[in-house]
N, C-alpha and C positions, 0 to 999 in steps of 0.2 A: 929699687931695682930699676936696671937699666936696658933700655929696646935694643935686642940685640935684631929686629925686623930690618933686610936691608933696604936702601933709601932709591927711590925711584930716581935717575937721572933724565936732568931735561934733556928732550932732544930734540936738539937745533934741525929743522929744516932746512935743505937747501934755495937759495933764494933764489928765482924764475929772474932772468935775465931781458933788459926792459926791453922792447919794439925797437927795431934798429932804426935811425932817422930814414925815412922815406916809407916807411913797412907802416904796413894796420894793426891793431891788437890781434888779431889772427896772422898775423904773421906774412902775409900776403902782401904784395906789393899795392901801391897806393894806385896804381893802374889798373890793376884786377879788382879791386875794390866793387861793390853793388853799384856806390852814386856812381864812380864814375864808367861803368858798363853801361848802364843807364842813360846815363847823358849823351854817351858816345850813339845809343843807339835812339833817344830822343832826337839829337842831330841829324842824324843820317835818315829819319823819318822826315824830320822839316824838309830837306832836303831833295825829297823824292816828292813830296806832297806839293812843295813852292808852285812848280812848273799847272800841276792838275788845278790848284788853287788860282795861279793869274787865268786858263782858260777859263775857270767857272766866272770869275770877275769879269773879264773880257768879253766873254758872250753876251752881256746883259750891258755892252755899251754900245753907242751909235760911236758915226765915220769920224766928228769931231773929238769926243772923248778918246777913242784909241789912237789918233794921233795928238793931241795934243798933251798924252802921258796919266790921263786920269782914269785910266786902268782900274786901280783898286780903290776910286773913291765911292762912297756906297749912295752919292746922291740920284743918280740918274740909274732907272732901269730897265732897257728897252731888250729884251728877249722875246716878250712875243712879238716887236713889230720884229725884228730878225728872224725870228722864226716864220712869221709870215712872208716875207722878200725871201727867202731861200727857199720856201715852197712854189715859189712864184716865178722866178727870176729864170730866164729861159726855157719860158714853159714846166718851173719844176722838174728840170735837168738830173736834178743833186738827189734827190729819190729813186731816179732810173739808175744813179751810178754804186749807190746805197745799195739797190737791189742786185745789182750788177758781184757788189764786193759780196754780199750774201751766199751768191749762187755760187762764184769763184771760190772762196774760203769754205763755204760749209761744205757743200758737197763736192767738194778739190781735197778736205780736208778726211772726211768719212771712206772715201775709198782709197785713198793715198793712206792711211793709217789701216785699212784693211790688208792692202797690198805688202806691206812693209810687215804685217803680224803676220803675215803669211809665210812670207819672205826669210823673215827670222825661224817658224815656226821648224820650214825647211832645213836651215840649216844646224837647229840644234838637234832635230829628231832625227834625219835622215843620214844615211850615210851613199855620196856617190863620189865619182871620181872624181878630183881635182876641187872638194869642196870647201877648202882652205881656201887655195890660190883662186878662187873666183872670189873667196869672201874678202881676201887679200884686196881683190879691184875693187869691191863695193866701199872699201876703209878708205883708198886711195882716190872714188870718188867722194869722199868725203871731206879733202882737203881741196879740193877746186871749188874757188869760189863761185857763186850762178852768176856774178855780173860777168864772168870772162866767160861764160855759155851764152850768152842772151846774142852775141853775133852769127854762133854757129848753128843755134836752133833756130833762128832770124831765117838763115839761108835754107835751113831744111823745110821751115813752114815756108817758105818760099817755092822751094822744088815740087813738094806736095800740092801747093793751091790754096793754102787754109791760114795766110795771111790777114791780116783784119777782118778776123772774123775770135767767133765765143772759143774754136778750140784750138787759137793757137796760143790762149794764154791757161787755157783750161789742160791741156793734155801735160805740158809739162811739170804741172802742180802734182800731178800723180805718181812724181820721181822723188823721193826722200832718200837717199844712201845711209842719212846718219838715224833714219829713223827706221833703217833694216839693223843698222848695228844695236839700237836699242831694243827693238824687239826679239833678237838674239839673248841677251841681256834678260831680259824680263821671262823668257823663255826657262832659259837656265835654270832662274831661281825660283819658277812659278809651278813647274810640272815636272814632276817626281815620274824617274821612268817606270815603278811602278804603277802606277796609276793605268799607261799607255798601254804595257802589257799586260794589265788585268782588264783592258777595254778589249785589245786586240783577243785575248784569251773568251771574250765572251761573244766573238764573231763579228766584232766590229769593223768595217773596212777604214783604210785608212782616210776617204773624208768623212766620214760618221766620226771619226775617233776626234779629228781636229775640230768638227764641229760643234759636236756635243757636249767632248770633254777639253781639247785643250784652248778651243776659243772664251770660253767663259771664264776659265781658271787664268788668262793672261787679259783680262779685259782690264785692267789697273793700267799692263802697260799700254791697250788700243786708247786708251782715254786719255793717258799720257804724250802719246804719239800724235793722237789729232790735236789736243792745245800747241805743242808746238807747231804742228806744219798751218792751223789754222789762225796762229796770230804771225805766221811767216809770209802766207798767201795776202792774210788782209794788208799787211804792211809791203806788200811788194810792189815796187813802182818801178824798178828798170825795166824788165821784163813787160809791162804792158806800153810804156813808155817805145821801146822796139817795134812792136809787134803791129800797136793798133791805132792807126788815124781820125778813125769812127767814132767821135765823141758821146755817142750812145753805146758803145760797150767798154768806157773805159770804167774800172775802179774808181769809189770814193777817194783814194790816193791821187791817182794822175787827175782827177777831175779839180781836185780840190788845188792842185799844182796849175793844173791850165787857169784856173780863178786866179790865184797869187799872181801870174803871172800879167793879169790884166790891172792889176792895184796901183801902179804907176801910174798909167794912163785913164783908171775911173776908179779913184780912191772907194766909192761905194762898195766896191768887189771885201772890202777889208772884215766889217762885220758878220760877210757871207760865210767866207774864209775861216775867220774865229768862230765863231757857230756851227758851221759845219765840221771843223774839228774837234770839239765838245761831243757833235754826235757821234763822229766816226769811232771814238773808243768806248761807247756803249757795249756796241756787240764782246768787246773783248772782256769787260769787268762780267758783263751777265756768265759770260764760260764760264770764264775762271771761277764764279762764285757759285755755279751752280754744279760746277764739275770738282769739287775739291775737295770732297771724300774720296771720289775716286783715285785724283791726282798723288793726295797723300799717302794714301794704303800705294800709288806703285812707288812714289818715294823712298819707304823704308820697306821694299822689299829684302825678305831675307834678314832682316833684324832679329824675327825673333822665329825662333823655331820650334 
């Protein structure tokens, strides 16, 4: 008896072409592979941390080691001696410079960020005549470098009579056109119009609405502007150089510059400059680490609805 059942035909599946030359198994170019990306990130990290590592090692060296090129050798350790010399040289004036920088940068960044948030809130919420033209003038101020304004500000301070005083450096730190721009962007992303209208419907005035509703909602933007301005004021050098002649009013950047200028005649200032530079970066690191939660929230504003 013959078997009349149909025979199954063998199905041949098409073979997939192999990876092209210079490509990974996933079909991506080798430059986008995980190994290549991680390697590039590792090199960038090492490149970024190398100056910090050199500074950490150099701060523990004495003058012969620094001048002899033995910065990275682990044989000697003089950090305690360098800190003692830093605290006693010129009557401990370094820590006076340090306190001046904390006052300039800390108080100046707090007030400047608040002024910028107020201005950005006004530009976003309120409608008034010539608003966009005025905001364009603010953006024009972003394009002007601060070094170009040092001489005009000196002439203005000279007319007012505040040259070589605390106010000659502190008052210009309160102005930041880029901070006003950022504040308006943050207000546009964080302040729904319905919330403000609800507050006004409940009888809240404009100042109460800003203080109780607007300012807490744009706090990530406030922290972001504060960090930018704190870093800018802390690293500010040219404006104090123009305005100040009394070394008791110097910020730490200008004070270290004055010590570095004396290293040619007095090489013993080399360890002081290096150790002082190491201590000078501590407030910046602390500020970014302490406020990174608010800062990250500000950078992702509007990404999730």
